[in-house]
N, C-alpha and C positions, 0 to 999 in steps of 0.2 A: 299157158301154164298147166301143169298137171293138176289133177284133182287133189292130190295129197298136199302139194305146195300151196294150192288155193286155201285149203282148210287150215294149214299152218299159218298163212298170212292173215286169214280171218281171225284165228285164235289170238295171234299177236295183237291185232287191232282191238279185239275185245279186252285182252289183258291190259293194254295201254289205257283204254277208256276207263276201265275199272280202277286202275291206279290213279288216274287223274281225278276221278270221282272221290276216291278215298282221300286224296290230298285236299280236295275242296272241303269235304266233310270234316277232316281234321282241323282245318283252319276255322271252319264255322264253329266247331266244338270249343276250340281255344278261345274264340271271341265270346261265346255264350258262357263259358265257365267263369269269365270275369264280370259278367253282368249280374247286378243284384236281382233277386227274384222274390216277389211277395207271395208266400204260400199260406198266408193266414186264411183259413176256411171262411172266416166272416167276410172277407173281401171278394170272394168268388161268387159271382151271380149264378143262382140256380135258374134253370129254365122254368118259366111260369106255366101252370096248367090252367086251362079255362074250361068251365062248364063240365067238370069231371066229378062224378059222384065217387067218394072215397069209401071203401068198405071198412066196417068197424070190426070185422071178424078178426080175432086175435092172430090167427095164422097169417092172414093177409096183411095185417098191420106189421107183424114181425118181418115178413118178406119185403114189404115196402121200405121199412127202415134199413134192412140189409142192402137193398138196391140203392137207396139214397146214400148210404155210407160208401158203397163201391163207386158210385157216380162222383161223389165229392173227392175221393182219392184219385180217380181218373183225371178230374179237372185240375187237381194240384199237380199231378205228374205231367199233364200237358203243359203247364207253366214252366216246369223244370227242364223239359226236353226242348232243345232248340228246334223251332218250327212246329212244335207239338200241337199248338192250337189250330194249325192249318191242315191237320191230318185226321183221317178216321182213326178210331180207337185201335184197331189191329196194327195199322202202320205205325202209329205213335208208340205202341208197345214194342214193336220191332226196333224202332229208332231208340227207344229208351234202353234197350239191351245194348245196342252199339255204343250209346253215349256212356253208359255205366262202365263198359269195358274200356273205353277211351279214358275215362276218369281214373280207373284203376291203374292203367299204364302210366298216367301222369303222376299219380301218387307214388308208385314204385320208383319212377325216375327221380322224383323229388327226394324221396327217402334215400335213394342211392347217392344222390349228389350231396345231401347233408352229411351222410356217413363218410363219403369220400372227402368232403371238406374237413370234417373233424379229424380223420386219419391224417390228412395232409398237414393240418395245423400241429398235430402231435409230433409228426416226423420233423417238422421245422424246429420245434422247441427242443428236441433231443439231439 
């Protein structure tokens, strides 16, 4: 095989693998979108600190509270994203972006089907 055709064959294989992965993720997202998720911050366990002296400096206290709020939001997001609890934070944020885009497409498709259904009902009545 020529080098150009080898590269083309390799690119086709890569594209096919990405398409299969996309289809699997889509199926995983569909399943996850139907699952109930508990996002009550009170039910999310915070990591425990041991033998740590906590500063009382107002600037340190404010920074600690800000970090705690961010960490709490990250833990909530991890519960919402399929597989999010099994990923590091950066990967989970990437996955959250993909999942939100998927949900947006689903929402648009649902709205379109509802509008199409209403229009179809109106055309039947007239």
